[in-house]
FIMILUM-837078 format. One record per atom (N, C-alpha, C): chain; atom name; y, x, z. Coordinates in nm, 2 decimals. Atoms other than C-alpha are relative to their C-alpha. Last residue first. Example, Ala and Ser with C-alpha at 12.3 -4.5 7.8 and 13.67 -1.06 7.14 Angstrom:
% FIMILUM-837078
  cadena  atomo       Y       X       Z
       A      N   -0.11   -0.09    0.00
       A     CA   -0.11    1.37    0.71
       A      C    0.11   -0.08    0.08
       A      N   -0.12    0.09    0.00
       A     CA   -0.45    1.23    0.78
       A      C    0.12    0.09    0.00
% end
This chain:
% FIMILUM-837078
  cadena  atomo       Y       X       Z
       A      N   -0.10   -0.11    0.02
       A     CA  -14.73   -0.29  -15.15
       A      C    0.09    0.01    0.12
       A      N    0.06   -0.13    0.01
       A     CA  -15.05   -0.49  -15.10
       A      C    0.09    0.12   -0.01
       A      N    0.05   -0.04   -0.13
       A     CA  -14.88   -0.80  -14.97
       A      C   -0.07    0.14    0.00
       A      N   -0.11   -0.04   -0.08
       A     CA  -14.67   -0.82  -15.29
       A      C   -0.05    0.04    0.14
       A      N   -0.06   -0.12    0.05
       A     CA  -14.98   -0.82  -15.51
       A      C    0.11    0.05    0.09
       A      N    0.09   -0.11   -0.04
       A     CA  -15.14   -1.08  -15.28
       A      C    0.04    0.14   -0.06
       A      N    0.00   -0.02   -0.14
       A     CA  -14.85   -1.32  -15.31
       A      C   -0.08    0.12    0.04
       A      N   -0.12   -0.06   -0.04
       A     CA  -14.81   -1.26  -15.68
       A      C    0.01    0.02    0.15
       A      N   -0.01   -0.14    0.04
       A     CA  -15.17   -1.33  -15.75
       A      C    0.12    0.07    0.04
       A      N    0.09   -0.08   -0.09
       A     CA  -15.17   -1.64  -15.54
       A      C    0.00    0.14   -0.04
       A      N   -0.07   -0.02   -0.12
       A     CA  -14.86   -1.77  -15.73
       A      C   -0.09    0.08    0.10
       A      N   -0.11   -0.10    0.02
       A     CA  -15.04   -1.71  -16.06
       A      C    0.07    0.03    0.13
       A      N    0.06   -0.13    0.02
       A     CA  -15.35   -1.89  -15.94
       A      C    0.10    0.11   -0.01
       A      N    0.04   -0.04   -0.13
       A     CA  -15.14   -2.18  -15.82
       A      C   -0.07    0.14    0.00
       A      N   -0.12   -0.04   -0.07
       A     CA  -14.98   -2.21  -16.16
       A      C   -0.03    0.05    0.14
       A      N   -0.05   -0.12    0.06
       A     CA  -15.32   -2.21  -16.33
       A      C    0.12    0.05    0.07
       A      N    0.09   -0.10   -0.06
       A     CA  -15.44   -2.48  -16.08
       A      C    0.04    0.14   -0.06
       A      N   -0.05   -0.02   -0.14
       A     CA  -15.14   -2.69  -16.19
       A      C   -0.08    0.11    0.07
       A      N   -0.13   -0.06    0.01
       A     CA  -15.23   -2.64  -16.56
       A      C    0.05    0.03    0.15
       A      N    0.02   -0.14    0.04
       A     CA  -15.60   -2.72  -16.50
       A      C    0.14    0.08    0.00
       A      N    0.05   -0.08   -0.11
       A     CA  -15.51   -3.04  -16.32
       A      C   -0.02    0.15   -0.03
       A      N    0.11   -0.08    0.05
       A     CA  -15.28   -3.17  -16.59
       A      C   -0.06    0.09    0.11
       A      N   -0.03   -0.14    0.04
       A     CA  -15.07   -3.42  -16.40
       A      C   -0.13    0.07   -0.06
       A      N   -0.06    0.00    0.13
       A     CA  -15.10   -3.80  -16.39
       A      C    0.04    0.14   -0.05
       A      N    0.10    0.04    0.10
       A     CA  -15.35   -3.79  -16.10
       A      C    0.06    0.00   -0.14
       A      N   -0.01    0.13    0.04
       A     CA  -15.11   -3.60  -15.87
       A      C   -0.09   -0.03   -0.12
       A      N   -0.08    0.02    0.13
       A     CA  -15.25   -3.27  -15.76
       A      C    0.01   -0.15   -0.03
       A      N    0.01    0.14    0.02
       A     CA  -15.36   -3.18  -15.40
       A      C    0.09   -0.03   -0.12
       A      N   -0.10    0.03    0.10
       A     CA  -15.43   -2.81  -15.37
       A      C   -0.02   -0.15   -0.04
       A      N    0.01    0.12    0.08
       A     CA  -15.61   -2.71  -15.06
       A      C    0.11   -0.02   -0.10
       A      N   -0.11    0.09   -0.02
       A     CA  -15.66   -2.37  -14.90
       A      C   -0.02   -0.12   -0.10
       A      N   -0.01    0.11    0.10
       A     CA  -15.96   -2.16  -14.83
       A      C    0.12   -0.08    0.02
       A      N   -0.03   -0.06    0.13
       A     CA  -16.00   -1.82  -14.66
       A      C    0.01   -0.10   -0.11
       A      N   -0.11   -0.09   -0.01
       A     CA  -15.97   -1.95  -14.30
       A      C    0.04    0.06   -0.14
       A      N    0.05   -0.14    0.03
       A     CA  -16.19   -2.25  -14.36
       A      C    0.12    0.10   -0.01
       A      N    0.00   -0.08   -0.12
       A     CA  -16.04   -2.56  -14.19
       A      C   -0.05    0.15   -0.02
       A      N    0.14   -0.04   -0.03
       A     CA  -15.94   -2.73  -14.51
       A      C    0.01    0.10    0.12
       A      N    0.09    0.10    0.06
       A     CA  -15.62   -2.92  -14.59
       A      C   -0.14    0.03    0.04
       A      N    0.05    0.09   -0.10
       A     CA  -15.42   -2.70  -14.34
       A      C   -0.09   -0.11   -0.06
       A      N    0.10   -0.06   -0.07
       A     CA  -15.37   -2.41  -14.58
       A      C   -0.07   -0.10    0.10
       A      N    0.00   -0.02   -0.15
       A     CA  -15.17   -2.63  -14.79
       A      C   -0.12    0.07    0.05
       A      N    0.09   -0.10   -0.04
       A     CA  -15.06   -2.67  -15.15
       A      C    0.01    0.02    0.15
       A      N   -0.03   -0.07   -0.13
       A     CA  -14.89   -2.98  -15.27
       A      C   -0.11    0.10    0.03
       A      N    0.11   -0.06   -0.07
       A     CA  -14.87   -3.11  -15.63
       A      C    0.04    0.06    0.13
       A      N    0.12    0.03    0.08
       A     CA  -14.65   -3.32  -15.86
       A      C   -0.13    0.06    0.07
       A      N    0.12   -0.07   -0.05
       A     CA  -14.34   -3.35  -15.64
       A      C   -0.12   -0.04   -0.08
       A      N    0.10    0.09   -0.07
       A     CA  -14.05   -3.47  -15.85
       A      C   -0.12    0.08    0.04
       A      N   -0.05    0.05   -0.12
       A     CA  -13.73   -3.26  -15.94
       A      C   -0.10   -0.09    0.08
       A      N   -0.12    0.07    0.03
       A     CA  -13.82   -3.19  -16.31
       A      C    0.05   -0.08    0.13
       A      N   -0.03    0.00    0.15
       A     CA  -14.16   -3.09  -16.20
       A      C    0.11   -0.09   -0.02
       A      N   -0.08    0.11    0.05
       A     CA  -14.21   -2.99  -15.83
       A      C    0.02    0.01   -0.15
       A      N   -0.03   -0.03    0.13
       A     CA  -14.49   -2.79  -15.68
       A      C    0.08   -0.12   -0.06
       A      N    0.01    0.10    0.10
       A     CA  -14.49   -2.82  -15.31
       A      C    0.03    0.05   -0.13
       A      N   -0.12    0.03    0.09
       A     CA  -14.55   -2.56  -15.05
       A      C   -0.04   -0.11   -0.09
       A      N   -0.04    0.14   -0.03
       A     CA  -14.77   -2.45  -14.76
       A      C    0.13   -0.02   -0.08
       A      N    0.08    0.10    0.06
       A     CA  -14.97   -2.14  -14.85
       A      C    0.03   -0.14    0.04
       A      N    0.08    0.06   -0.10
       A     CA  -14.79   -1.92  -14.60
       A      C   -0.10   -0.11   -0.05
       A      N    0.07   -0.11   -0.06
       A     CA  -14.65   -1.69  -14.87
       A      C   -0.08   -0.05    0.13
       A      N    0.12   -0.05    0.07
       A     CA  -14.57   -1.99  -15.08
       A      C   -0.08    0.10    0.08
       A      N    0.03   -0.14   -0.04
       A     CA  -14.33   -2.13  -14.81
       A      C   -0.13    0.04   -0.07
       A      N    0.08   -0.03   -0.12
       A     CA  -14.17   -2.45  -14.93
       A      C   -0.02    0.15    0.02
       A      N   -0.08    0.04   -0.12
       A     CA  -14.04   -2.59  -15.26
       A      C   -0.09    0.03    0.12
       A      N    0.08   -0.01   -0.12
       A     CA  -14.17   -2.43  -15.58
       A      C    0.09   -0.03    0.12
       A      N   -0.07   -0.07   -0.10
       A     CA  -14.00   -2.54  -15.91
       A      C   -0.10    0.00    0.12
       A      N    0.06    0.01   -0.13
       A     CA  -14.13   -2.65  -16.24
       A      C    0.07    0.08    0.10
       A      N   -0.04   -0.11   -0.09
       A     CA  -13.93   -2.72  -16.56
       A      C   -0.07   -0.03    0.14
       A      N   -0.12    0.02   -0.08
       A     CA  -14.10   -2.93  -16.82
       A      C    0.03    0.12    0.09
       A      N    0.01    0.13   -0.07
       A     CA  -14.44   -2.98  -16.99
       A      C    0.13   -0.03    0.08
       A      N   -0.01    0.10    0.11
       A     CA  -14.38   -2.70  -17.25
       A      C    0.00   -0.14    0.07
       A      N    0.12    0.03    0.08
       A     CA  -14.32   -2.47  -16.95
       A      C    0.03   -0.11   -0.11
       A      N   -0.04    0.08    0.12
       A     CA  -14.05   -2.29  -16.76
       A      C   -0.13   -0.02   -0.08
       A      N    0.12    0.04    0.08
       A     CA  -14.14   -2.18  -16.41
       A      C    0.05   -0.09   -0.11
       A      N   -0.06    0.07    0.12
       A     CA  -13.87   -1.99  -16.21
       A      C   -0.12   -0.02   -0.09
       A      N    0.06   -0.02    0.13
       A     CA  -14.01   -1.89  -15.87
       A      C    0.07   -0.08   -0.11
       A      N   -0.05    0.09    0.10
       A     CA  -13.84   -1.84  -15.54
       A      C   -0.07    0.03   -0.13
       A      N    0.04   -0.03    0.14
       A     CA  -13.99   -1.69  -15.23
       A      C    0.06   -0.10   -0.09
       A      N    0.10    0.07    0.07
       A     CA  -13.88   -1.68  -14.87
       A      C   -0.02    0.05   -0.14
       A      N    0.09    0.07   -0.10
       A     CA  -13.55   -1.55  -14.74
       A      C   -0.10   -0.08   -0.08
       A      N   -0.01   -0.07   -0.13
       A     CA  -13.35   -1.29  -14.94
       A      C   -0.09   -0.06    0.11
       A      N   -0.04    0.09   -0.11
       A     CA  -13.47   -1.41  -15.27
       A      C    0.01    0.07    0.13
       A      N   -0.04   -0.07   -0.12
       A     CA  -13.52   -1.23  -15.60
       A      C    0.06   -0.10    0.10
       A      N   -0.15   -0.03   -0.01
       A     CA  -13.69   -1.45  -15.85
       A      C    0.02    0.07    0.13
       A      N   -0.05   -0.01   -0.14
       A     CA  -14.06   -1.45  -15.93
       A      C    0.14    0.04    0.00
       A      N   -0.07   -0.12   -0.05
       A     CA  -14.11   -1.55  -16.29
       A      C    0.03   -0.01    0.14
       A      N   -0.02    0.01   -0.15
       A     CA  -14.37   -1.79  -16.44
       A      C    0.07    0.13    0.04
       A      N   -0.04   -0.13   -0.05
       A     CA  -14.36   -1.85  -16.82
       A      C    0.04   -0.01    0.15
       A      N   -0.09   -0.01   -0.12
       A     CA  -14.55   -2.15  -16.95
       A      C    0.03    0.15    0.03
       A      N   -0.04    0.13   -0.04
       A     CA  -14.73   -2.28  -17.26
       A      C    0.09    0.01    0.12
       A      N   -0.07    0.00   -0.13
       A     CA  -14.79   -1.96  -17.46
       A      C    0.05   -0.14    0.03
       A      N   -0.15    0.03    0.01
       A     CA  -15.03   -2.03  -17.75
       A      C    0.06    0.00    0.14
       A      N   -0.07   -0.11    0.06
       A     CA  -15.38   -1.87  -17.77
       A      C    0.15   -0.02   -0.01
       A      N    0.05   -0.02    0.14
       A     CA  -15.57   -2.19  -17.70
       A      C    0.09    0.10   -0.07
       A      N    0.10    0.10    0.03
       A     CA  -15.35   -2.26  -17.39
       A      C   -0.04    0.02   -0.15
       A      N    0.03    0.04    0.14
       A     CA  -15.16   -1.96  -17.26
       A      C   -0.10   -0.11    0.00
       A      N    0.12    0.08    0.00
       A     CA  -14.99   -1.89  -16.92
       A      C   -0.02   -0.05   -0.14
       A      N    0.01    0.10    0.10
       A     CA  -14.75   -1.60  -16.91
       A      C   -0.13   -0.08    0.01
       A      N    0.13    0.04    0.06
       A     CA  -14.68   -1.41  -16.59
       A      C    0.02   -0.10   -0.11
       A      N   -0.01    0.10    0.11
       A     CA  -14.39   -1.23  -16.44
       A      C   -0.13   -0.02   -0.07
       A      N    0.12    0.05    0.07
       A     CA  -14.36   -1.03  -16.12
       A      C    0.03   -0.11   -0.10
       A      N    0.07    0.10   -0.09
       A     CA  -14.01   -0.89  -16.05
       A      C   -0.12   -0.05   -0.08
       A      N   -0.06   -0.02   -0.13
       A     CA  -13.85   -0.58  -16.21
       A      C   -0.07   -0.08    0.11
       A      N   -0.11    0.10   -0.03
       A     CA  -14.08   -0.61  -16.51
       A      C    0.05    0.04    0.14
       A      N   -0.13   -0.07    0.00
       A     CA  -14.29   -0.32  -16.65
       A      C    0.12   -0.10    0.01
       A      N   -0.02   -0.12   -0.07
       A     CA  -14.60   -0.54  -16.71
       A      C    0.15    0.05   -0.02
       A      N   -0.09   -0.09    0.08
       A     CA  -14.63   -0.90  -16.80
       A      C    0.03    0.12    0.08
       A      N   -0.11   -0.06   -0.07
       A     CA  -14.93   -1.05  -16.62
       A      C    0.08    0.08   -0.10
       A      N   -0.02   -0.14    0.02
       A     CA  -15.16   -1.26  -16.84
       A      C    0.13    0.04    0.07
       A      N   -0.12   -0.04   -0.07
       A     CA  -15.31   -1.60  -16.77
       A      C    0.01    0.15   -0.01
       A      N    0.00   -0.15   -0.01
       A     CA  -15.55   -1.77  -17.01
       A      C    0.13    0.04    0.06
       A      N   -0.12   -0.08    0.00
       A     CA  -15.60   -2.15  -16.98
       A      C   -0.03    0.15    0.01
       A      N   -0.11    0.10   -0.01
       A     CA  -15.86   -2.41  -17.06
       A      C    0.13    0.08   -0.01
       A      N   -0.12   -0.05   -0.06
       A     CA  -16.14   -2.18  -17.18
       A      C    0.11   -0.10    0.00
       A      N   -0.11   -0.01    0.09
       A     CA  -16.45   -2.39  -17.24
       A      C    0.12    0.06    0.07
       A      N   -0.02   -0.14    0.05
       A     CA  -16.76   -2.30  -17.03
       A      C    0.12    0.01   -0.10
       A      N    0.08   -0.02    0.13
       A     CA  -16.87   -2.66  -16.99
       A      C    0.02    0.14   -0.06
       A      N    0.14   -0.02   -0.04
       A     CA  -16.76   -2.65  -16.62
       A      C   -0.09    0.00   -0.12
       A      N    0.06    0.12   -0.06
       A     CA  -16.40   -2.60  -16.73
       A      C   -0.15    0.02    0.02
       A      N    0.09    0.08    0.08
       A     CA  -16.27   -2.25  -16.77
       A      C   -0.04   -0.13    0.07
       A      N    0.04    0.12   -0.07
       A     CA  -15.97   -2.06  -16.63
       A      C   -0.08   -0.08   -0.10
       A      N    0.03    0.12    0.09
       A     CA  -15.92   -1.71  -16.76
       A      C   -0.05   -0.11    0.09
       A      N    0.09    0.09   -0.06
       A     CA  -15.74   -1.42  -16.58
       A      C   -0.03   -0.12   -0.10
       A      N    0.04    0.08    0.11
       A     CA  -15.57   -1.10  -16.69
       A      C   -0.11   -0.10    0.05
       A      N    0.10    0.11   -0.02
       A     CA  -15.38   -0.93  -16.42
       A      C   -0.02   -0.07   -0.13
       A      N   -0.06    0.13   -0.04
       A     CA  -15.20   -0.60  -16.51
       A      C   -0.12   -0.11    0.01
       A      N   -0.14   -0.02   -0.06
       A     CA  -15.35   -0.31  -16.69
       A      C    0.06   -0.14    0.02
       A      N   -0.11    0.03    0.10
       A     CA  -15.72   -0.39  -16.75
       A      C    0.13    0.03    0.08
       A      N   -0.06   -0.13    0.04
       A     CA  -16.05   -0.28  -16.59
       A      C    0.11   -0.02   -0.10
       A      N   -0.01   -0.10   -0.10
       A     CA  -16.15   -0.59  -16.40
       A      C    0.07    0.13   -0.04
       A      N    0.04   -0.12    0.07
       A     CA  -16.08   -0.88  -16.63
       A      C    0.03    0.12    0.10
       A      N   -0.11   -0.10    0.01
       A     CA  -16.08   -1.19  -16.42
       A      C   -0.05    0.12   -0.08
       A      N    0.05   -0.13    0.02
       A     CA  -16.29   -1.51  -16.44
       A      C    0.12    0.10   -0.02
       A      N   -0.10   -0.10    0.02
       A     CA  -16.21   -1.84  -16.29
       A      C   -0.06    0.13   -0.02
       A      N    0.05   -0.13   -0.01
       A     CA  -16.45   -2.14  -16.32
       A      C    0.12    0.10   -0.03
       A      N   -0.04   -0.10    0.09
       A     CA  -16.33   -2.49  -16.26
       A      C   -0.06    0.13    0.03
       A      N   -0.09    0.07    0.09
       A     CA  -16.47   -2.81  -16.10
       A      C    0.05    0.09   -0.11
       A      N   -0.06   -0.10    0.08
       A     CA  -16.77   -2.70  -15.88
       A      C    0.08   -0.08   -0.11
       A      N    0.07   -0.02    0.13
       A     CA  -16.85   -2.99  -15.64
       A      C    0.08    0.10   -0.08
       A      N    0.08   -0.12    0.01
       A     CA  -16.74   -2.95  -15.28
       A      C   -0.07    0.03   -0.13
       A      N    0.14    0.03   -0.05
       A     CA  -16.63   -3.31  -15.23
       A      C   -0.09    0.12    0.00
       A      N    0.00    0.03   -0.15
       A     CA  -16.26   -3.22  -15.24
       A      C   -0.14   -0.03    0.05
       A      N   -0.07    0.12   -0.04
       A     CA  -16.31   -3.05  -15.58
       A      C   -0.01   -0.03    0.15
       A      N    0.07    0.12   -0.03
       A     CA  -16.42   -2.69  -15.61
       A      C    0.09   -0.12    0.02
       A      N   -0.09    0.09   -0.08
       A     CA  -16.27   -2.39  -15.77
       A      C   -0.07   -0.13    0.01
       A      N   -0.03    0.14    0.04
       A     CA  -16.54   -2.15  -15.89
       A      C    0.10   -0.06    0.10
       A      N    0.03    0.10   -0.10
       A     CA  -16.56   -1.77  -15.87
       A      C    0.03   -0.14   -0.05
       A      N   -0.02    0.13    0.05
       A     CA  -16.56   -1.45  -16.07
       A      C   -0.03   -0.10    0.11
       A      N    0.11    0.09   -0.01
       A     CA  -16.51   -1.12  -15.90
       A      C    0.03   -0.13   -0.06
       A      N    0.04    0.06    0.12
       A     CA  -16.25   -0.88  -16.03
       A      C   -0.12   -0.09    0.01
       A      N    0.07   -0.09    0.09
       A     CA  -16.20   -0.64  -15.74
       A      C   -0.07   -0.08   -0.11
       A      N    0.01   -0.12   -0.07
       A     CA  -16.10   -0.90  -15.48
       A      C   -0.09    0.09   -0.09
       A      N    0.09   -0.11    0.05
       A     CA  -15.97   -1.18  -15.68
       A      C    0.00    0.11    0.10
       A      N    0.09    0.04    0.11
       A     CA  -15.83   -1.52  -15.58
       A      C   -0.10    0.11   -0.04
       A      N    0.02   -0.13    0.07
       A     CA  -15.68   -1.41  -15.26
       A      C   -0.11   -0.02   -0.10
       A      N   -0.12   -0.08   -0.02
       A     CA  -15.73   -1.74  -15.07
       A      C   -0.03    0.14   -0.06
       A      N    0.02   -0.12   -0.09
       A     CA  -16.02   -1.94  -15.21
       A      C    0.13    0.08    0.00
       A      N   -0.02   -0.13    0.06
       A     CA  -15.92   -2.27  -15.37
       A      C   -0.01    0.11    0.10
       A      N    0.01   -0.10   -0.10
       A     CA  -16.04   -2.62  -15.27
       A      C    0.01    0.14   -0.08
       A      N    0.09   -0.12    0.03
       A     CA  -15.92   -2.89  -15.49
       A      C    0.00    0.09    0.11
       A      N   -0.02   -0.12   -0.09
       A     CA  -15.77   -3.24  -15.43
       A      C   -0.11    0.11   -0.04
       A      N    0.12   -0.08   -0.01
       A     CA  -15.72   -3.51  -15.69
       A      C    0.02    0.12    0.08
% end
């Protein structure tokens, strides 16, 4: 399944939809505007919260927790790297790794050593949109939540 995601998920707390490859609304993302750290919610089109994402503050490197129904299901940490970006992603579904160049929006998400999703600026011609291609046997919402976290880290870093 392929999704269209807008680059720089939030510009001052606006809500938006993530679309499937046919341009149909698939997920809704809402952010909390006046909060310390990033707090984001991912909803299905019925308005049910699928995931809640919260940035951990006072960390040396960016760190986010992804929750499902109030329970933490993944911890995403940016690791120090001299070239490119490295992320440590531990979840109840396994260990995830990022392979490629997240800051250029061209990378793969690997789970336990196997590619489960690819993210590419080249999927769509729009300058502010990139594609996320997720294997059918993966949890689409969880992969999109991971991509949202990476997008937040990319844009937080570019602002400093």
